[in-house]
Each structure stands twice: as structure tokens, then as C-alpha cells.
All heavy atoms as an XYZ file, in Angstrom:
821
protein
N     -69.872   -106.929    248.334
C     -69.700   -105.548    248.755
C     -69.730   -105.480    250.280
O     -70.522   -106.149    250.929
C     -70.807   -104.676    248.172
C     -70.648   -103.215    248.517
S     -71.640   -102.107    247.511
C     -73.053   -101.895    248.542
N     -68.848   -104.687    250.831
C     -68.792   -104.491    252.280
C     -70.007   -103.690    252.765
O     -70.531   -102.854    252.031
C     -67.551   -103.693    252.654
C     -66.264   -104.380    252.377
C     -65.113   -103.398    252.618
N     -63.857   -104.040    252.358
C     -63.187   -104.747    253.259
N     -63.650   -104.855    254.481
N     -62.057   -105.329    252.948
N     -70.382   -103.932    253.992
C     -71.391   -103.099    254.632
C     -70.751   -101.747    254.941
O     -69.595   -101.672    255.327
C     -71.869   -103.757    255.927
C     -72.902   -102.944    256.655
C     -73.345   -103.574    257.962
O     -72.921   -104.688    258.276
O     -74.118   -102.919    258.676
N     -71.523   -100.681    254.784
C     -71.038    -99.321    255.044
C     -71.603    -98.851    256.381
O     -72.807    -98.899    256.604
C     -71.465    -98.359    253.922
C     -70.874    -98.822    252.594
C     -71.043    -96.930    254.254
C     -71.470    -98.143    251.386
N     -70.697    -98.409    257.266
C     -71.082    -97.900    258.576
C     -70.477    -96.511    258.734
O     -69.292    -96.315    258.473
C     -70.562    -98.833    259.705
C     -70.924    -98.282    261.064
C     -71.091   -100.244    259.525
N     -71.285    -95.552    259.136
C     -70.830    -94.168    259.337
C     -70.662    -93.892    260.829
O     -71.518    -94.265    261.634
C     -71.869    -93.195    258.816
C     -72.063    -93.142    257.343
C     -72.551    -94.124    256.536
C     -71.804    -92.031    256.494
N     -72.618    -93.700    255.244
C     -72.162    -92.412    255.186
C     -71.304    -90.753    256.712
C     -72.042    -91.548    254.100
C     -71.183    -89.893    255.633
C     -71.547    -90.295    254.344
N     -69.612    -93.179    261.195
C     -69.502    -92.673    262.561
C     -70.489    -91.511    262.705
O     -70.883    -90.891    261.709
C     -68.083    -92.196    262.868
O     -67.806    -90.986    262.186
N     -70.880    -91.221    263.928
C     -71.786    -90.091    264.162
C     -71.157    -88.787    263.675
O     -71.834    -87.928    263.096
C     -72.137    -89.979    265.643
C     -73.006    -91.123    266.127
O     -73.655    -91.797    265.289
O     -73.027    -91.375    267.352
N     -69.857    -88.644    263.885
C     -69.165    -87.429    263.458
C     -69.179    -87.301    261.945
O     -69.396    -86.213    261.402
C     -67.715    -87.425    263.978
O     -67.740    -87.542    265.403
C     -66.988    -86.158    263.593
N     -68.957    -88.401    261.231
C     -68.971    -88.357    259.768
C     -70.354    -87.969    259.242
O     -70.461    -87.201    258.282
C     -68.544    -89.703    259.190
N     -71.391    -88.496    259.877
C     -72.758    -88.116    259.471
C     -72.961    -86.619    259.658
O     -73.480    -85.944    258.766
C     -73.810    -88.921    260.273
C     -73.757    -90.396    259.867
C     -75.204    -88.343    260.059
C     -74.572    -91.302    260.772
N     -72.552    -86.100    260.810
C     -72.684    -84.657    261.073
C     -71.900    -83.839    260.051
O     -72.397    -82.831    259.539
C     -72.192    -84.313    262.479
C     -73.103    -84.822    263.572
O     -74.268    -85.191    263.281
O     -72.651    -84.876    264.733
N     -70.672    -84.258    259.750
C     -69.852    -83.530    258.784
C     -70.496    -83.545    257.400
O     -70.500    -82.523    256.702
C     -68.438    -84.122    258.720
C     -67.633    -83.845    259.974
C     -66.305    -84.575    259.995
O     -66.204    -85.727    259.579
N     -65.281    -83.894    260.473
N     -71.029    -84.676    257.001
C     -71.704    -84.789    255.706
C     -72.927    -83.877    255.656
O     -73.092    -83.089    254.718
C     -72.091    -86.249    255.460
C     -72.860    -86.476    254.192
C     -72.247    -86.386    252.954
C     -74.209    -86.793    254.240
C     -72.954    -86.598    251.779
C     -74.932    -87.016    253.073
C     -74.303    -86.910    251.838
N     -73.783    -83.967    256.666
C     -74.996    -83.145    256.695
C     -74.668    -81.654    256.724
O     -75.325    -80.864    256.041
C     -75.864    -83.528    257.889
C     -76.492    -84.903    257.738
C     -77.234    -85.376    258.976
O     -77.087    -84.754    260.065
O     -77.962    -86.380    258.856
N     -73.651    -81.269    257.495
C     -73.258    -79.857    257.565
C     -72.700    -79.360    256.238
O     -72.987    -78.231    255.824
C     -72.236    -79.638    258.681
C     -72.837    -79.788    260.058
O     -74.051    -79.663    260.244
N     -72.014    -80.082    261.039
N     -71.911    -80.192    255.562
C     -71.350    -79.800    254.267
C     -72.463    -79.596    253.239
O     -72.455    -78.610    252.487
C     -70.365    -80.854    253.775
N     -73.419    -80.498    253.230
C     -74.525    -80.392    252.272
C     -75.389    -79.176    252.593
O     -75.784    -78.416    251.699
C     -75.364    -81.692    252.250
C     -74.507    -82.895    251.858
C     -76.573    -81.547    251.328
C     -73.749    -82.765    250.563
N     -75.679    -78.965    253.865
C     -76.500    -77.809    254.260
C     -75.804    -76.492    253.909
O     -76.446    -75.558    253.396
C     -76.799    -77.875    255.757
N     -74.514    -76.415    254.181
C     -73.746    -75.206    253.860
C     -73.807    -74.924    252.364
O     -74.054    -73.802    251.930
C     -72.299    -75.391    254.321
C     -71.396    -74.226    254.008
C     -71.327    -73.128    254.863
C     -70.612    -74.216    252.860
C     -70.498    -72.052    254.581
C     -69.783    -73.146    252.563
C     -69.725    -72.072    253.426
O     -68.913    -71.007    253.142
N     -73.583    -75.961    251.571
C     -73.593    -75.802    250.117
C     -75.002    -75.471    249.615
O     -75.163    -74.644    248.715
C     -73.078    -77.074    249.452
C     -72.947    -76.981    247.957
S     -71.635    -75.904    247.397
C     -70.221    -76.870    247.869
N     -76.011    -76.086    250.192
C     -77.393    -75.874    249.744
C     -77.847    -74.429    249.933
O     -78.634    -73.912    249.140
C     -78.333    -76.822    250.473
N     -77.336    -73.756    250.967
C     -77.681    -72.349    251.184
C     -77.162    -71.466    250.050
O     -77.741    -70.437    249.746
C     -77.098    -71.856    252.505
C     -77.740    -72.443    253.726
C     -77.045    -72.002    255.007
O     -76.103    -71.174    254.952
O     -77.437    -72.496    256.070
N     -76.059    -71.882    249.453
C     -75.402    -71.081    248.443
C     -75.727    -71.527    247.017
O     -75.847    -70.699    246.116
C     -73.896    -71.110    248.657
C     -73.492    -70.333    249.890
C     -72.288    -70.908    250.597
N     -71.988    -70.156    251.812
C     -72.623    -70.305    252.959
N     -73.603    -71.162    253.070
N     -72.295    -69.585    254.003
N     -75.851    -72.853    246.834
C     -76.066    -73.397    245.498
C     -76.688    -74.788    245.630
O     -75.967    -75.784    245.757
C     -74.724    -73.462    244.749
C     -74.873    -73.863    243.313
O     -75.827    -74.533    242.934
N     -73.910    -73.472    242.501
N     -78.011    -74.873    245.609
C     -78.688    -76.159    245.819
C     -78.280    -77.257    244.834
O     -78.140    -78.410    245.218
C     -80.174    -75.816    245.677
C     -80.259    -74.366    246.012
C     -78.971    -73.768    245.510
N     -78.073    -76.917    243.579
C     -77.696    -77.953    242.616
C     -76.278    -78.465    242.892
O     -75.996    -79.654    242.723
C     -77.829    -77.463    241.178
O     -76.980    -76.368    240.937
N     -75.394    -77.589    243.354
C     -74.040    -78.025    243.725
C     -74.082    -78.921    244.956
O     -73.304    -79.867    245.069
C     -73.139    -76.819    243.967
N     -74.991    -78.626    245.867
C     -75.138    -79.466    247.062
C     -75.583    -80.874    246.680
O     -75.075    -81.867    247.226
C     -76.141    -78.844    248.033
N     -76.485    -80.974    245.730
C     -76.935    -82.279    245.260
C     -75.789    -83.046    244.592
O     -75.599    -84.235    244.835
C     -78.108    -82.116    244.301
C     -78.711    -83.401    243.759
C     -79.217    -84.292    244.882
C     -79.835    -83.082    242.790
N     -75.005    -82.343    243.773
C     -73.852    -82.990    243.130
C     -72.843    -83.456    244.168
O     -72.300    -84.561    244.068
C     -73.181    -82.036    242.134
C     -73.934    -81.875    240.835
C     -73.114    -81.154    239.780
N     -72.567    -79.874    240.212
C     -73.206    -78.711    240.146
N     -74.441    -78.662    239.674
N     -72.627    -77.598    240.545
N     -72.583    -82.627    245.174
C     -71.655    -83.006    246.237
C     -72.145    -84.250    246.960
O     -71.388    -85.205    247.175
C     -71.468    -81.850    247.225
C     -70.619    -82.176    248.463
C     -69.209    -82.577    248.064
C     -70.614    -80.975    249.408
N     -73.408    -84.262    247.326
C     -73.986    -85.418    248.005
C     -73.842    -86.672    247.156
O     -73.392    -87.723    247.634
C     -75.467    -85.156    248.309
O     -76.058    -86.293    248.871
N     -74.188    -86.568    245.890
C     -74.093    -87.714    244.979
C     -72.657    -88.219    244.868
O     -72.409    -89.426    244.878
C     -74.615    -87.356    243.591
C     -76.130    -87.174    243.547
O     -76.819    -87.586    244.509
O     -76.628    -86.609    242.545
N     -71.706    -87.304    244.775
C     -70.303    -87.700    244.611
C     -69.746    -88.349    245.873
O     -68.996    -89.328    245.788
C     -69.474    -86.494    244.192
C     -69.751    -86.117    242.751
C     -68.941    -84.936    242.292
N     -69.273    -84.677    240.885
C     -69.314    -83.482    240.340
N     -69.027    -82.419    241.058
N     -69.619    -83.345    239.065
N     -70.099    -87.810    247.027
C     -69.625    -88.414    248.289
C     -70.191    -89.817    248.433
O     -69.460    -90.779    248.713
C     -69.999    -87.529    249.498
C     -69.759    -88.278    250.809
C     -69.207    -86.222    249.485
N     -71.491    -89.952    248.224
C     -72.122    -91.268    248.384
C     -71.613    -92.267    247.345
O     -71.379    -93.439    247.669
C     -73.642    -91.125    248.320
C     -74.260    -90.298    249.449
C     -75.754    -90.116    249.226
C     -73.972    -90.903    250.808
N     -71.396    -91.816    246.119
C     -70.866    -92.705    245.080
C     -69.446    -93.152    245.414
O     -69.076    -94.314    245.186
C     -70.899    -92.010    243.722
N     -68.645    -92.256    245.964
C     -67.279    -92.615    246.359
C     -67.292    -93.659    247.459
O     -66.541    -94.639    247.404
C     -66.501    -91.363    246.810
O     -66.451    -90.426    245.728
C     -65.084    -91.717    247.243
N     -68.163    -93.487    248.429
C     -68.254    -94.452    249.523
C     -68.711    -95.811    249.010
O     -68.149    -96.847    249.377
C     -69.174    -93.916    250.639
C     -68.520    -92.712    251.311
C     -69.480    -95.014    251.667
C     -69.423    -91.943    252.237
N     -69.706    -95.811    248.143
C     -70.181    -97.086    247.576
C     -69.086    -97.765    246.761
O     -68.925    -98.984    246.812
C     -71.428    -96.852    246.730
C     -72.641    -96.525    247.566
C     -73.873    -96.210    246.726
O     -73.872    -96.497    245.513
O     -74.835    -95.677    247.300
N     -68.325    -96.983    246.040
C     -67.211    -97.527    245.264
C     -66.141    -98.127    246.186
O     -65.598    -99.200    245.905
C     -66.603    -96.422    244.396
O     -65.477    -96.878    243.723
N     -65.858    -97.444    247.280
C     -64.874    -97.955    248.238
C     -65.354    -99.242    248.899
O     -64.541   -100.100    249.260
C     -64.568    -96.901    249.303
C     -63.753    -95.700    248.831
C     -63.736    -94.620    249.906
C     -62.344    -96.114    248.435
N     -66.654    -99.384    249.070
C     -67.193   -100.609    249.674
C     -66.954   -101.814    248.766
O     -66.820   -102.938    249.243
C     -68.682   -100.447    249.966
N     -66.872   -101.563    247.464
C     -66.606   -102.634    246.507
C     -65.102   -102.834    246.337
O     -64.602   -103.949    246.339
C     -67.247   -102.304    245.137
C     -66.833   -103.326    244.087
C     -68.751   -102.235    245.267
N     -64.393   -101.724    246.210
C     -62.950   -101.776    245.954
C     -62.260   -100.652    246.730
O     -62.144    -99.533    246.237
C     -62.697   -101.619    244.461
C     -61.274   -101.814    244.078
C     -61.155   -101.965    242.568
N     -59.758   -102.075    242.212
C     -59.137   -101.259    241.387
N     -59.800   -100.290    240.797
N     -57.866   -101.426    241.121
N     -61.801   -100.939    247.940
C     -61.187    -99.903    248.781
C     -59.773    -99.549    248.299
O     -58.814   -100.230    248.623
C     -61.179   -100.529    250.170
C     -61.223   -101.995    249.937
C     -61.924   -102.210    248.635
N     -59.666    -98.481    247.524
C     -58.397    -98.142    246.889
C     -57.791    -96.843    247.412
O     -56.973    -96.229    246.736
C     -58.556    -98.062    245.355
C     -59.620    -97.026    244.984
C     -58.883    -99.413    244.777
C     -59.687    -96.715    243.505
N     -58.135    -96.421    248.602
C     -57.567    -95.195    249.159
C     -56.130    -95.390    249.589
O     -55.627    -96.504    249.684
N     -55.488    -94.268    249.874
C     -54.107    -94.305    250.352
C     -54.094    -94.501    251.871
O     -55.094    -94.218    252.550
C     -53.396    -93.015    249.987
C     -53.961    -91.802    250.724
C     -53.256    -90.510    250.344
N     -53.791    -89.417    251.121
C     -54.254    -88.297    250.607
N     -54.240    -88.105    249.311
N     -54.722    -87.349    251.393
N     -52.985    -94.968    252.429
C     -52.901    -95.092    253.890
C     -53.144    -93.734    254.551
O     -52.693    -92.695    254.058
C     -51.470    -95.570    254.126
C     -51.091    -96.253    252.858
C     -51.787    -95.480    251.761
N     -53.868    -93.758    255.660
C     -54.234    -92.531    256.346
C     -53.201    -92.052    257.337
O     -52.218    -92.731    257.627
N     -53.440    -90.875    257.886
C     -52.567    -90.288    258.899
C     -52.609    -91.083    260.203
O     -51.623    -91.148    260.907
C     -52.973    -88.831    259.167
C     -52.748    -87.899    257.999
C     -51.283    -87.556    257.788
O     -50.550    -87.376    258.780
O     -50.869    -87.484    256.617
N     -53.755    -91.650    260.516
C     -53.914    -92.462    261.724
C     -53.756    -93.927    261.347
O     -54.137    -94.342    260.262
C     -55.278    -92.238    262.349
C     -55.490    -90.797    262.787
C     -56.622    -90.675    263.765
N     -56.423    -91.457    264.960
C     -55.664    -91.086    266.012
N     -55.019    -89.949    265.960
N     -55.572    -91.841    267.066
N     -53.231    -94.705    262.290
C     -53.072    -96.142    262.052
C     -54.433    -96.769    261.736
O     -55.463    -96.362    262.287
C     -52.468    -96.797    263.284
N     -54.425    -97.733    260.849
C     -55.623    -98.494    260.468
C     -56.692    -97.666    259.780
O     -57.871    -97.996    259.816
C     -56.222    -99.212    261.685
C     -55.254   -100.192    262.311
O     -54.504   -100.858    261.549
O     -55.230   -100.300    263.547
N     -56.289    -96.543    259.165
C     -57.240    -95.754    258.381
C     -56.698    -95.560    256.973
O     -55.513    -95.744    256.706
C     -57.518    -94.366    258.995
O     -56.328    -93.570    258.947
C     -58.036    -94.475    260.418
N     -57.616    -95.164    256.098
C     -57.283    -94.857    254.717
C     -57.963    -93.555    254.340
O     -58.931    -93.146    254.983
C     -57.758    -95.985    253.785
C     -57.128    -97.299    254.094
C     -57.724    -98.168    254.996
C     -55.929    -97.666    253.507
C     -57.141    -99.384    255.304
C     -55.335    -98.873    253.808
C     -55.944    -99.743    254.708
N     -57.469    -92.909    253.292
C     -58.023    -91.643    252.835
C     -58.297    -91.722    251.344
O     -57.536    -92.323    250.590
C     -57.035    -90.507    253.100
C     -56.704    -90.352    254.570
C     -55.519    -89.449    254.840
O     -54.812    -89.050    253.892
O     -55.303    -89.150    256.017
N     -59.385    -91.095    250.940
C     -59.740    -91.058    249.522
C     -60.375    -89.709    249.222
O     -61.345    -89.304    249.870
C     -60.732    -92.188    249.194
C     -61.196    -92.213    247.766
C     -60.110    -92.683    246.841
C     -60.659    -92.793    245.424
N     -59.605    -92.841    244.452
N     -59.807    -89.005    248.250
C     -60.405    -87.757    247.812
C     -61.683    -88.033    247.042
O     -61.787    -89.024    246.313
N     -62.661    -87.169    247.198
C     -63.916    -87.278    246.457
C     -63.724    -86.496    245.160
O     -63.498    -85.283    245.196
C     -65.101    -86.726    247.275
C     -66.387    -86.816    246.480
C     -65.226    -87.457    248.603
N     -63.770    -87.203    244.034
C     -63.481    -86.582    242.744
C     -64.359    -85.358    242.472
O     -65.545    -85.338    242.800
C     -63.678    -87.597    241.615
C     -62.677    -88.750    241.586
C     -63.014    -89.703    240.448
C     -61.256    -88.251    241.469
N     -63.737    -84.361    241.870
C     -64.388    -83.114    241.468
C     -64.964    -82.340    242.640
O     -65.923    -81.577    242.492
C     -65.462    -83.373    240.416
C     -64.911    -83.959    239.135
C     -65.994    -84.142    238.105
C     -65.403    -84.759    236.846
N     -66.412    -84.956    235.813
N     -64.402    -82.555    243.841
C     -64.786    -81.782    245.028
C     -63.514    -81.453    245.803
O     -62.431    -81.910    245.456
C     -65.732    -82.570    245.964
O     -64.985    -83.563    246.663
C     -66.887    -83.205    245.205
N     -63.679    -80.712    246.872
C     -62.569    -80.405    247.773
C     -62.706    -81.189    249.074
O     -62.315    -80.716    250.136
C     -62.546    -78.904    248.074
O     -62.306    -78.184    246.893
N     -63.270    -82.391    248.996
C     -63.520    -83.188    250.191
C     -62.686    -84.460    250.213
O     -62.350    -85.022    249.173
C     -65.008    -83.525    250.302
C     -65.795    -82.327    250.763
C     -66.257    -81.385    249.849
C     -66.029    -82.091    252.112
C     -66.951    -80.267    250.260
C     -66.722    -80.966    252.530
C     -67.165    -80.060    251.604
O     -67.837    -78.940    252.022
N     -62.375    -84.883    251.428
C     -61.574    -86.072    251.672
C     -62.309    -86.974    252.651
O     -62.769    -86.519    253.697
C     -60.228    -85.662    252.292
C     -59.303    -86.795    252.683
C     -58.531    -87.264    251.458
C     -58.356    -86.358    253.773
N     -62.424    -88.239    252.299
C     -63.018    -89.239    253.185
C     -61.918    -89.949    253.951
O     -60.893    -90.311    253.376
C     -63.780    -90.287    252.375
C     -65.109    -89.859    251.813
C     -65.544    -90.805    250.713
C     -66.141    -89.819    252.921
N     -62.131    -90.149    255.235
C     -61.249    -90.981    256.057
C     -62.074    -92.192    256.458
O     -63.176    -92.052    257.001
C     -60.752    -90.234    257.310
C     -59.869    -91.144    258.151
C     -60.010    -88.961    256.924
N     -61.555    -93.379    256.163
C     -62.315    -94.593    256.429
C     -61.396    -95.696    256.929
O     -60.169    -95.598    256.851
C     -63.073    -95.049    255.180
C     -62.190    -95.523    254.052
C     -61.900    -96.883    253.894
C     -61.639    -94.637    253.143
C     -61.083    -97.321    252.854
C     -60.835    -95.072    252.114
C     -60.554    -96.411    251.973
O     -59.752    -96.843    250.962
N     -62.005    -96.731    257.457
C     -61.272    -97.902    257.904
C     -61.970    -99.158    257.417
O     -63.144    -99.133    257.050
N     -61.217   -100.249    257.398
C     -61.756   -101.549    257.008
C     -61.768   -102.427    258.243
O     -60.734   -102.622    258.871
C     -60.910   -102.163    255.895
C     -60.757   -101.295    254.649
C     -59.762   -101.932    253.687
C     -62.092   -101.074    253.982
N     -62.931   -102.945    258.575
C     -63.109   -103.712    259.802
C     -63.564   -105.118    259.445
O     -64.476   -105.289    258.636
C     -64.166   -103.039    260.711
C     -64.349   -103.811    261.991
C     -63.797   -101.590    260.987
N     -62.911   -106.127    260.022
C     -63.415   -107.485    259.885
C     -62.980   -108.251    258.657
O     -63.717   -109.113    258.198
N     -61.831   -107.953    258.105
C     -61.337   -108.755    256.988
C     -61.992   -108.408    255.667
O     -62.692   -107.415    255.533
N     -61.803   -109.287    254.659
C     -62.244   -108.964    253.299
C     -63.758   -108.841    253.128
O     -64.228   -108.205    252.198
C     -61.695   -110.108    252.451
C     -61.333   -111.185    253.393
C     -61.097   -110.554    254.731
N     -64.526   -109.447    254.003
C     -65.983   -109.355    253.889
C     -66.591   -108.522    255.016
O     -67.784   -108.607    255.277
C     -66.601   -110.758    253.898
C     -66.172   -111.561    252.685
O     -66.067   -110.970    251.594
O     -65.931   -112.773    252.827
N     -65.778   -107.712    255.669
C     -66.230   -106.931    256.813
C     -66.897   -105.631    256.416
O     -67.555   -105.532    255.380
N     -66.681   -104.616    257.234
C     -67.330   -103.316    257.064
C     -66.352   -102.265    256.537
O     -65.150   -102.348    256.779
C     -67.848   -102.802    258.404
C     -68.853   -103.673    259.071
C     -69.192   -103.175    260.464
O     -68.438   -102.384    261.054
O     -70.233   -103.612    260.969
N     -66.908   -101.291    255.855
C     -66.191   -100.069    255.552
C     -66.737    -99.029    256.516
O     -67.928    -98.722    256.484
C     -66.431    -99.628    254.108
C     -65.664    -98.359    253.744
C     -64.873    -98.584    252.471
C     -66.579    -97.177    253.616
N     -65.893    -98.541    257.405
C     -66.318    -97.571    258.417
C     -65.882    -96.182    257.982
O     -64.687    -95.924    257.837
C     -65.689    -97.928    259.769
C     -65.935    -96.927    260.867
C     -67.171    -97.223    261.648
C     -67.445    -96.187    262.703
N     -67.390    -96.637    264.040
N     -66.843    -95.304    257.730
C     -66.559    -93.917    257.373
C     -66.348    -93.156    258.677
O     -67.270    -93.000    259.466
C     -67.718    -93.293    256.556
C     -67.388    -91.855    256.200
C     -68.005    -94.121    255.312
N     -65.090    -92.719    258.893
C     -64.756    -92.023    260.139
C     -65.016    -90.524    260.055
O     -65.555    -89.937    260.984
C     -63.287    -92.243    260.499
C     -62.950    -93.645    260.851
N     -63.462    -94.277    261.957
C     -62.167    -94.554    260.230
C     -62.991    -95.508    262.013
N     -62.208    -95.706    260.976
N     -64.598    -89.910    258.940
C     -64.702    -88.459    258.800
C     -64.871    -88.067    257.340
O     -64.451    -88.778    256.428
C     -63.440    -87.757    259.326
C     -63.114    -88.007    260.794
C     -64.093    -87.286    261.703
N     -63.711    -87.395    263.090
C     -63.998    -88.416    263.892
N     -64.663    -89.449    263.432
N     -63.627    -88.422    265.142
N     -65.435    -86.874    257.148
C     -65.490    -86.219    255.843
C     -64.986    -84.799    256.064
O     -65.617    -84.011    256.768
C     -66.919    -86.188    255.286
C     -67.087    -85.404    253.988
C     -66.372    -86.105    252.841
C     -68.559    -85.209    253.665
N     -63.835    -84.498    255.493
C     -63.215    -83.191    255.687
C     -63.174    -82.407    254.394
O     -62.930    -82.962    253.323
C     -61.753    -83.354    256.151
C     -61.601    -83.876    257.538
C     -61.116    -85.159    257.753
C     -61.905    -83.097    258.633
C     -60.952    -85.654    259.038
C     -61.750    -83.581    259.915
C     -61.274    -84.860    260.115
N     -63.370    -81.086    254.521
C     -63.042    -80.187    253.428
C     -61.532    -79.988    253.487
O     -60.954    -79.933    254.568
C     -63.771    -78.839    253.590
C     -63.630    -77.970    252.395
N     -62.516    -77.190    252.179
C     -64.454    -77.763    251.339
C     -62.670    -76.531    251.044
N     -63.832    -76.860    250.515
N     -60.885    -79.911    252.345
C     -59.424    -79.819    252.314
C     -58.885    -78.573    253.010
O     -57.719    -78.547    253.384
C     -58.923    -79.852    250.875
C     -59.184    -81.168    250.206
S     -58.252    -82.463    250.990
C     -57.905    -83.471    249.599
N     -59.713    -77.563    253.199
C     -59.265    -76.367    253.905
C     -59.207    -76.585    255.416
O     -58.633    -75.773    256.131
C     -60.181    -75.191    253.579
N     -59.797    -77.679    255.887
C     -59.783    -77.987    257.313
C     -58.486    -78.688    257.692
O     -57.799    -79.258    256.848
C     -60.952    -78.912    257.676
C     -62.302    -78.282    257.504
C     -63.392    -79.290    257.773
O     -63.586    -80.224    257.009
N     -64.098    -79.095    258.876
N     -58.180    -78.686    258.986
C     -57.018    -79.413    259.486
C     -57.414    -80.871    259.664
O     -57.706    -81.331    260.755
C     -56.526    -78.830    260.801
C     -55.333    -79.580    261.354
O     -54.687    -80.353    260.652
N     -55.044    -79.359    262.616
N     -57.408    -81.621    258.594
C     -57.846    -83.010    258.626
C     -56.758    -83.949    259.105
O     -57.030    -85.084    259.471
C     -58.360    -83.450    257.256
C     -57.415    -83.209    256.134
C     -57.330    -82.084    255.373
C     -56.409    -84.088    255.650
N     -56.334    -82.208    254.442
C     -55.752    -83.447    254.587
C     -55.996    -85.367    256.006
C     -54.716    -84.018    253.891
C     -54.964    -85.944    255.295
C     -54.338    -85.266    254.253
N     -55.523    -83.499    259.138
C     -54.437    -84.380    259.558
C     -54.405    -84.610    261.063
O     -53.875    -85.611    261.516
C     -53.095    -83.839    259.096
C     -52.957    -83.845    257.598
C     -51.594    -83.313    257.178
N     -51.537    -83.125    255.756
C     -51.039    -84.017    254.917
N     -50.560    -85.142    255.361
N     -51.018    -83.761    253.631
N     -54.958    -83.721    261.844
C     -54.853    -83.824    263.295
C     -56.098    -84.348    263.998
O     -56.239    -84.180    265.198
N     -56.993    -84.995    263.285
C     -58.249    -85.446    263.905
C     -57.985    -86.572    264.898
O     -57.021    -87.308    264.787
C     -59.270    -85.863    262.860
C     -58.973    -87.150    262.153
C     -58.164    -87.321    261.069
C     -59.475    -88.443    262.479
N     -58.140    -88.631    260.698
C     -58.926    -89.353    261.551
C     -60.330    -88.930    263.465
C     -59.211    -90.710    261.572
C     -60.619    -90.285    263.480
C     -60.064    -91.156    262.550
N     -58.857    -86.650    265.874
C     -58.764    -87.721    266.868
C     -60.118    -88.405    266.973
O     -61.154    -87.780    266.754
C     -58.369    -87.179    268.256
O     -59.307    -86.186    268.643
C     -56.981    -86.557    268.232
N     -60.116    -89.688    267.302
C     -61.394    -90.402    267.452
C     -62.206    -89.851    268.630
O     -61.644    -89.356    269.606
C     -60.968    -91.835    267.728
C     -59.529    -91.919    267.393
C     -58.970    -90.544    267.496
N     -63.503    -89.931    268.505
C     -64.398    -89.564    269.596
C     -64.330    -90.646    270.682
O     -63.925    -91.770    270.411
C     -65.841    -89.429    269.090
C     -66.027    -88.383    268.030
C     -65.851    -86.973    268.525
O     -66.175    -86.701    269.703
O     -65.358    -86.137    267.757
N     -64.768    -90.326    271.876
C     -64.802    -91.324    272.952
C     -65.656    -92.501    272.525
O     -66.767    -92.330    272.041
C     -65.361    -90.686    274.225
N     -65.103    -93.690    272.625
C     -65.827    -94.895    272.255
C     -65.791    -95.246    270.790
O     -66.307    -96.283    270.388
N     -65.201    -94.379    269.964
C     -65.132    -94.656    268.533
C     -63.949    -95.576    268.251
O     -62.817    -95.300    268.600
C     -64.945    -93.354    267.755
C     -64.885    -93.545    266.259
C     -64.698    -92.244    265.506
O     -64.437    -91.200    266.136
O     -64.795    -92.277    264.277
N     -64.239    -96.686    267.617
C     -63.194    -97.641    267.274
C     -62.587    -97.295    265.926
O     -63.291    -96.904    265.010
C     -63.751    -99.063    267.232
C     -64.136    -99.581    268.594
C     -64.574   -101.024    268.536
O     -64.002   -101.785    267.740
O     -65.491   -101.370    269.293
N     -61.296    -97.477    265.829
C     -60.593    -97.262    264.556
C     -60.207    -98.595    263.989
O     -59.813    -99.495    264.635
C     -59.337    -96.380    264.763
C     -59.703    -95.041    265.334
C     -58.570    -96.232    263.468
C     -60.526    -94.150    264.459
């Protein structure tokens, strides 16, 4: 299994999504968290997302949610899975740009 590395932005997006959902429906927030984390763990074993909008990235929808993960594979078959972003489908996820110093 690949090592999982999160960008600072992806961590913020994940925490904000869970906090937003928790204010409205705590049990749904827990399900969302579980589904996002399970999807990432699954991708670390078998990265089956589609090619992403940005070069060297991939995208994978989180099942039974309205969220999309953007990730990259670093270092060959035994390298890292880098989680770049977590977007709600209502957001403009196609136009994202890397943060200063963020490697793709």
C-alpha cells in the first residue's frame, strides 16, 4: 500500500466539509468522513481514478457523496498517494491551482 500524504489545502477542505456537515447533521458528517477516508485508503491500494484536469493528477468521486478527490501518484509503484484537494461538486474544481511550493 502506498503512503498517503495530504496537502495542507486538502486537510483544510476536509475539515471544513466535515465541520459544515456536522452543524447540520452530525451522523451525516461521520458518514462523509468515513467515506472520504475509505476512498483514500482504497486509492492507496489500487489507484483507479480518471485522469485529472491538471497534468499528473487523477480524480475520484467519493461514492454516495457529492465530493471529488484530486490526487497524484509520486515515486513510482511503491511511492506516495498525494491528496491535493477535496471539492464539493458544486465548487469550481476544474480551475484549481497549486499553492506556492506545492508539488504536483
